[in-house]
N, C-alpha and C positions, 0 to 999 in steps of 0.2 A: 503494499499500499504506499509505503514511503516513495517509491519510484514514481507513482501516479502524480504525486503532489510536486515532484521536482520539475522545475521549469527548464526547458531545453531550448536550443537554438539561440537566436540573437537576444531574446528576452532574458536569458540567463546572465547577461552582462549588465542588466539594468541597475541592480543594486550597487554594483561597483561604480558605475558611471555616475549615479546620483551622489554617492559618497565622495568620489574624487573631484568632481566638478561643481557640486553644490546646487544643481538645478534639477527639478523633476524631469522625467522623460518627456512629458508633454511640452516642455520648453524646447527641447531639441527637435521634436517632431514638428512643432510650429515653425521653427527656423528652417527645417528641410522643405516644408511646403512652399517657402519663398523662393526655393531653388529648383522647382519642379522640371525646368527645361534641361537640366544637366543629366548626364549619364551617371550610372552608379559610382564609378571611380572618381568622377568629377565632383560628385557630392562628397564622397569621402576626403578627397583633397581639400575641398572648401572647408569642411569641419576642422580638418587638421590645421590648415593655414590660417583661417579667420578666427578659430575658437580654441585652438591649442589642444584638441583631442588627440589621443594616441590612435594609431592605425586600427587596432582591434576594436576599440570603442566606437570610433567613427563608422567602421564597416558594419558593426552590429546594428547601430542606429539606422543606417541607410538601408540595410537589408530588411529590417523590420518595417521601416517606413514604405518601402517599395512593395512589400508584400501586403500592406494594408489596403491597397487599392483594389 
């Protein structure tokens, strides 16, 4: 049963992202919405360059955001 409750995929990074950068995940998803015309890796690069996120955290946020659609 513990495995059922365990979060997998990009969302598994969310607690670490919130702790490290001090913003809720909705903050980052709202920012990504303003960058809709970019490709996946362009969005990742933008988060890294403009907001100082690490590659893994930026990639997880973009993957989650793009799968929401």
